[in-house]
Structure formats: structure tokens, C-alpha cells
C-alpha positions as CSV (number, residue, x, y, z in Angstrom):
1,M,65.8,105.5,108.0
2,K,67.0,104.3,111.2
3,I,70.1,106.2,111.9
4,E,72.2,104.3,114.8
5,E,75.3,106.3,116.2
6,G,77.7,104.1,118.7
7,I,81.0,104.1,120.0
8,M,83.0,100.5,119.8
9,P,85.8,99.9,122.7
10,F,89.1,99.0,120.9
11,G,91.6,98.1,122.9
12,Q,91.8,101.4,125.2
13,Y,90.3,103.4,122.6
14,Q,87.1,104.4,121.2
15,T,85.8,103.8,117.6
16,Y,82.7,105.8,116.3
17,Y,81.0,104.0,113.6
18,R,77.0,104.9,112.4
19,V,74.7,102.4,111.0
20,V,72.3,103.5,108.5
21,G,69.0,101.4,108.5
22,D,68.6,97.6,109.8
23,L,71.0,95.2,110.2
24,A,68.2,92.4,110.5
25,A,66.8,93.5,108.0
26,G,67.6,90.8,105.4
27,Q,69.9,92.3,102.7
28,V,73.9,91.7,103.2
29,P,75.4,95.2,104.6
30,L,77.5,97.5,102.8
31,L,80.3,98.3,105.3
32,L,82.2,101.4,104.4
33,L,86.4,101.9,104.6
34,H,87.2,105.4,104.2
35,G,90.1,106.8,102.6
36,G,93.1,108.8,104.4
37,P,94.2,107.4,106.3
38,G,92.4,110.0,108.7
39,S,89.7,111.2,106.0
40,T,86.6,110.4,108.4
41,H,83.0,108.7,107.5
42,N,81.9,111.9,106.6
43,Y,81.8,112.0,103.0
44,F,80.3,108.2,102.8
45,E,77.0,110.0,104.3
46,V,76.1,110.3,100.3
47,F,75.3,106.5,100.9
48,D,72.5,106.9,103.3
49,Q,70.3,107.9,99.4
50,L,71.5,104.4,98.9
51,A,70.4,102.6,102.0
52,E,66.7,104.4,101.3
53,E,66.1,103.7,97.6
54,T,67.2,99.7,98.3
55,G,66.6,99.3,102.1
56,R,70.1,97.5,102.3
57,P,71.8,98.7,105.7
58,V,74.7,100.4,105.3
59,V,77.7,100.7,107.8
60,M,80.8,103.4,108.0
61,Y,82.7,104.2,111.0
62,D,85.9,107.0,111.9
63,Q,89.1,104.7,112.1
64,L,91.2,105.3,114.7
65,G,93.0,108.4,114.4
66,C,90.5,110.6,112.9
67,G,86.8,112.3,113.4
68,K,84.8,110.7,116.5
69,S,87.0,107.9,117.2
70,S,90.1,108.3,119.7
71,Q,92.9,110.1,118.2
72,P,95.9,109.1,120.6
73,N,99.3,110.5,120.4
74,D,101.3,107.2,119.5
75,P,102.9,107.1,116.4
76,S,103.3,103.4,116.4
77,L,99.5,103.0,116.2
78,W,99.6,104.4,112.5
79,Q,100.2,101.5,110.5
80,A,97.9,98.8,108.6
81,T,97.9,96.5,111.5
82,T,96.1,98.8,113.8
83,W,93.4,99.5,111.2
84,V,93.2,95.8,109.7
85,A,92.6,94.7,113.7
86,E,90.0,97.5,113.9
87,L,88.1,96.5,111.2
88,K,88.2,92.9,112.7
89,A,86.8,93.9,115.9
90,L,84.2,95.9,114.4
91,R,82.7,93.5,112.2
92,A,82.8,91.0,115.6
93,Y,81.3,93.7,117.3
94,L,78.3,94.7,115.4
95,G,77.8,90.6,114.3
96,L,78.6,91.8,110.5
97,K,79.4,88.3,109.6
98,R,78.5,88.8,105.8
99,V,79.2,91.9,104.1
100,H,79.7,94.0,101.1
101,L,83.1,95.5,101.6
102,L,83.5,99.0,99.8
103,G,87.1,100.8,100.5
104,Q,87.9,104.0,99.1
105,S,91.3,105.0,98.7
106,W,93.8,104.1,101.4
107,G,90.3,102.3,102.5
108,G,90.6,100.4,99.5
109,M,94.3,99.6,100.3
110,L,93.3,98.3,104.0
111,A,90.3,95.9,102.2
112,I,92.7,94.4,99.7
113,I,95.5,94.0,102.9
114,Y,92.8,92.0,104.9
115,L,91.3,89.9,102.2
116,C,94.9,89.1,101.1
117,D,96.6,88.6,104.2
118,H,94.2,87.4,106.5
119,Q,91.2,85.4,104.3
120,P,88.2,86.8,106.3
121,A,85.0,84.7,105.9
122,G,81.4,86.4,104.8
123,I,82.8,89.0,102.4
124,Q,79.8,88.8,99.9
125,S,81.5,91.0,97.2
126,L,84.2,93.8,97.3
127,I,83.9,97.3,96.0
128,L,87.6,98.8,95.4
129,A,86.8,102.7,95.0
130,S,89.8,104.7,93.6
131,T,92.4,102.6,95.2
132,L,95.6,101.3,94.3
133,S,97.9,97.9,94.8
134,S,101.0,99.3,94.6
135,A,102.6,102.6,96.5
136,K,105.3,103.1,93.8
137,L,103.0,102.6,90.8
138,W,101.0,105.4,92.7
139,A,103.5,107.9,93.4
140,Q,105.0,107.0,89.6
141,E,101.3,108.1,88.1
142,Q,100.8,111.4,90.5
143,H,104.5,112.7,88.7
144,R,103.1,112.1,85.5
145,L,100.1,114.1,86.3
146,I,102.2,117.0,88.0
147,R,104.1,117.2,84.4
148,F,100.9,118.7,83.1
149,M,100.6,121.8,85.6
150,A,101.9,125.3,85.2
151,P,105.7,125.1,85.3
152,A,106.0,127.2,88.6
153,D,103.6,124.9,90.4
154,Q,106.0,121.9,89.3
155,R,108.8,123.6,90.7
156,A,107.4,124.2,93.5
157,I,106.6,120.9,94.3
158,A,109.9,119.5,92.9
159,Q,111.1,122.0,95.5
160,A,109.3,120.8,98.2
161,E,110.7,117.4,97.0
162,V,114.1,118.3,97.1
163,T,114.1,120.3,100.6
164,G,111.5,118.3,102.7
165,D,109.6,121.8,103.7
166,F,106.0,121.1,102.4
167,T,105.4,124.6,104.1
168,T,106.4,126.8,101.6
169,P,103.1,129.3,100.2
170,A,103.9,128.0,96.6
171,Y,104.4,124.4,97.4
172,L,100.9,124.9,98.9
173,A,98.9,126.4,96.2
174,A,100.3,124.3,93.7
175,N,99.7,121.1,95.9
176,Q,95.9,122.4,96.5
177,R,95.5,122.9,92.6
178,F,96.9,119.3,92.4
179,M,94.1,117.8,94.6
180,E,91.7,120.2,93.5
181,A,92.3,118.5,89.8
182,H,92.4,115.0,90.9
183,A,91.0,114.9,94.2
184,A,88.1,116.8,95.2
185,G,86.8,120.5,94.6
186,P,86.5,123.1,96.9
187,V,83.7,122.8,99.5
188,T,80.9,125.6,98.8
189,A,77.4,126.7,100.4
190,V,76.2,124.3,97.8
191,S,77.9,120.9,98.8
192,P,75.9,118.6,101.1
193,E,75.6,119.2,104.5
194,F,78.3,116.0,105.3
195,L,80.9,117.8,103.3
196,R,80.5,121.3,105.1
197,R,80.2,119.9,108.7
198,P,83.8,120.8,110.7
199,K,85.7,117.1,110.7
200,Q,88.7,116.1,112.9
201,A,90.9,114.8,110.1
202,G,93.8,112.7,111.3
203,T,96.7,114.7,109.8
204,V,99.5,112.9,112.1
205,A,97.9,109.2,111.2
206,Y,97.7,110.4,107.1
207,N,101.7,111.8,108.0
208,T,102.8,109.2,109.7
209,A,101.2,106.3,107.7
210,W,101.4,107.9,104.0
211,G,103.2,111.1,103.7
212,P,103.4,114.9,103.6
213,N,101.3,114.3,100.1
214,E,99.6,112.1,97.7
215,Y,102.9,111.7,95.4
216,C,105.4,110.8,98.1
217,P,104.4,107.6,100.3
218,T,107.4,108.2,102.4
219,G,105.7,106.9,105.4
220,T,104.5,103.1,107.0
221,L,102.6,102.3,103.6
222,G,105.1,103.5,101.6
223,D,106.5,100.1,100.6
224,Y,102.9,98.7,100.1
225,D,102.6,96.4,97.1
226,Y,99.9,93.9,96.8
227,T,99.7,93.9,93.0
228,T,100.6,90.2,92.6
229,K,98.7,89.1,95.3
230,L,95.6,90.5,93.8
231,A,95.1,86.8,92.3
232,Q,94.3,85.8,95.9
233,I,90.7,87.6,95.8
234,T,88.5,85.7,94.5
235,V,85.4,87.3,95.5
236,P,83.4,89.3,93.0
237,T,84.8,92.4,92.9
238,L,84.0,95.9,91.1
239,V,86.8,98.3,90.0
240,T,85.7,101.9,90.2
241,S,87.5,105.2,89.4
242,G,87.5,108.4,87.4
243,T,88.8,109.5,84.1
244,N,90.6,112.7,86.5
245,D,91.4,110.5,89.5
246,L,94.2,110.3,91.5
247,C,93.8,106.6,90.8
248,T,94.6,107.0,87.0
249,P,93.5,104.5,84.4
250,L,96.9,102.9,84.9
251,V,96.3,102.2,88.4
252,A,92.8,100.9,88.3
253,K,93.9,98.6,84.7
254,T,96.8,97.3,86.9
255,M,94.5,96.0,90.0
256,V,91.9,94.9,87.5
257,D,94.4,93.0,85.3
258,Q,95.7,90.9,88.1
259,L,92.4,90.0,90.1
260,P,90.5,87.1,89.1
261,N,87.1,87.9,88.9
262,A,86.8,91.6,88.4
263,E,84.6,94.2,86.5
264,W,85.8,97.8,86.2
265,T,83.8,101.1,85.8
266,L,85.2,104.0,84.9
267,F,83.3,107.3,85.7
268,A,83.7,109.9,82.6
269,H,83.2,112.9,85.0
270,S,84.9,111.8,88.5
271,R,88.4,112.8,90.2
272,H,88.9,110.6,93.3
273,M,85.2,110.6,94.7
274,A,83.1,109.7,91.9
275,F,80.6,108.7,94.2
276,I,80.2,112.5,95.2
277,D,81.2,114.1,91.7
278,E,78.5,111.2,89.8
279,A,76.4,110.7,92.3
280,P,73.4,109.4,90.8
281,A,75.4,107.0,88.4
282,Y,77.5,105.7,91.1
283,R,74.7,105.2,93.5
284,E,73.1,103.3,90.5
285,R,76.0,101.2,89.0
286,L,76.5,100.3,93.0
287,A,73.0,99.4,93.6
288,R,73.2,97.0,90.5
289,W,76.2,95.0,91.6
290,L,75.2,94.7,95.3
291,R,71.6,93.4,94.0
292,E,73.6,91.3,91.2
293,N,76.4,89.8,93.8
294,E,73.9,89.6,96.8
């Protein structure tokens, strides 16, 4: 399978991209928007196998502020408008006239903002993977999940939220346990290479745009609420989530209830990345969805 890596000029900066397969091969490409902000494309390399099995080209990139893309020291950049402009530029640069668009976590928010506020042409279908339509509802649901944790962990998290000090050992340990339960497990020697590979996480972009953790959206995306705007998204939409996901069933159902043309697949053994936790089942579901909506 052919893999092409490249750099797109984006203003005074550079955006790294990676294309698996042949964009001229005929099938509508799958364009992937990673989470974070600042999580990098690395985990999306799990979809290389989808490209190999189906012949469908897959496009991924590191959003500005992380990975192999520029990481400028300019806090004013870390807001939705920057990443929407980058997404538009990448589609133009690679000639992606028609795409299936998959956004995971923050990437799904980016997709929702892009479709609702910019009405882009050529979106064949939309896949919203473990994402959200309301930062307020997200925070509410994370705090509900925290109430299932050990009392000491609950206290450490509550203390950090009161003091604004997210550096204490007790808080860091509690937050790590929370993320391992609902986001992703620890990377081990048997994890795929693309998960073990060192990456340049966009910590500043994440802290500035979202906040110190998943349950305190204090950044530039803190007032994000597109729940009622979802009615504008008429393209076929697949919502995917896991039973143990940061994207709780309530968060997922809130989106599904508002989307006029949506299906929802809930993965029974997954956290925030069902395409990692249940890779074969996810790949099969996604391949079928793309085929049906070609």
C-alpha cells in the first residue's frame, strides 16, 4: 500500500499530512480529524488496514500545534477558527473535492463546527466518533463518572478544581486512573508501533483551547454548544461510541436525537477509541458504512 507523507504550507506555518493509498483510485477518500486539540494523527494509523482491505484512500494529518506540524508559540492561534481554516486549506491543497469525514473527540467537534458554520460542499458522509455537541454536557457527564471513583480520587480531583492546582501527585494519579478507565489504557510493549512511537503532543494547544483536563473546559472551546445546530447537518451521519467512553451514551444520544439522518453504533467493550479497543469490529462497521454511503 502506497503511503505518501508531505508538508502543506499554512500561512507562515507547516501542516504535516499522510495519505494511505491512491487518491485517484476512484473511491471517495476518508479524511480523519484527530482529537485533542493536540493528540496527533498517530492512532489513526490503525486505519491503514482499512485502506489495504478496501482500496479506499485514507488521509490523516497533524493539526497545527502538535505532531510533525508547526507548534508556534502564539496562544491566540488555539481556537476553532484556526483549525477550520487549516482543514479548508488541506482539502484544497490535496484536491479533496469529495470526502467521507471522520472526526474523533475534538476532531468531531471540528467537523460539526465546519459543517454547521461553513456548509462545505462534497461531504459524502460524516462519522462522529466519541465526540460531543456541548462542552457543558460533556463536563457534567465527566463529573458523573468521577462519582464512581474511589473517595480519595474524588477528593483529589475536587481539591484541584477548587484550588486550580492540577499538579499535585494525588490529583495526577486520580486523573490518570480516570483517563485509563474512560479514554485509553497504558501503552505497553505489545501495543501497536504507532501507539508506542514518541509523539509531540500539543499540550499548550490543549490547555489553551480546552483546559487542564477532560472535565474542566475552561479554554476557548469552553462555550462550545452545537446541539440545536445539529439539525443543519443533513448528510448521512454515523455516531460511534463506547460503553466506557468519555463520550457517554447520554452524550452520544443527545447528538443522535438532533441529527436528521443518523445511525448510532455503541461498542460494548470500548472506551474513547473504539477503533483501538475493538479494532476489527470498528473497521468492519466503518467499511460497511462507507460502502453504503458511497
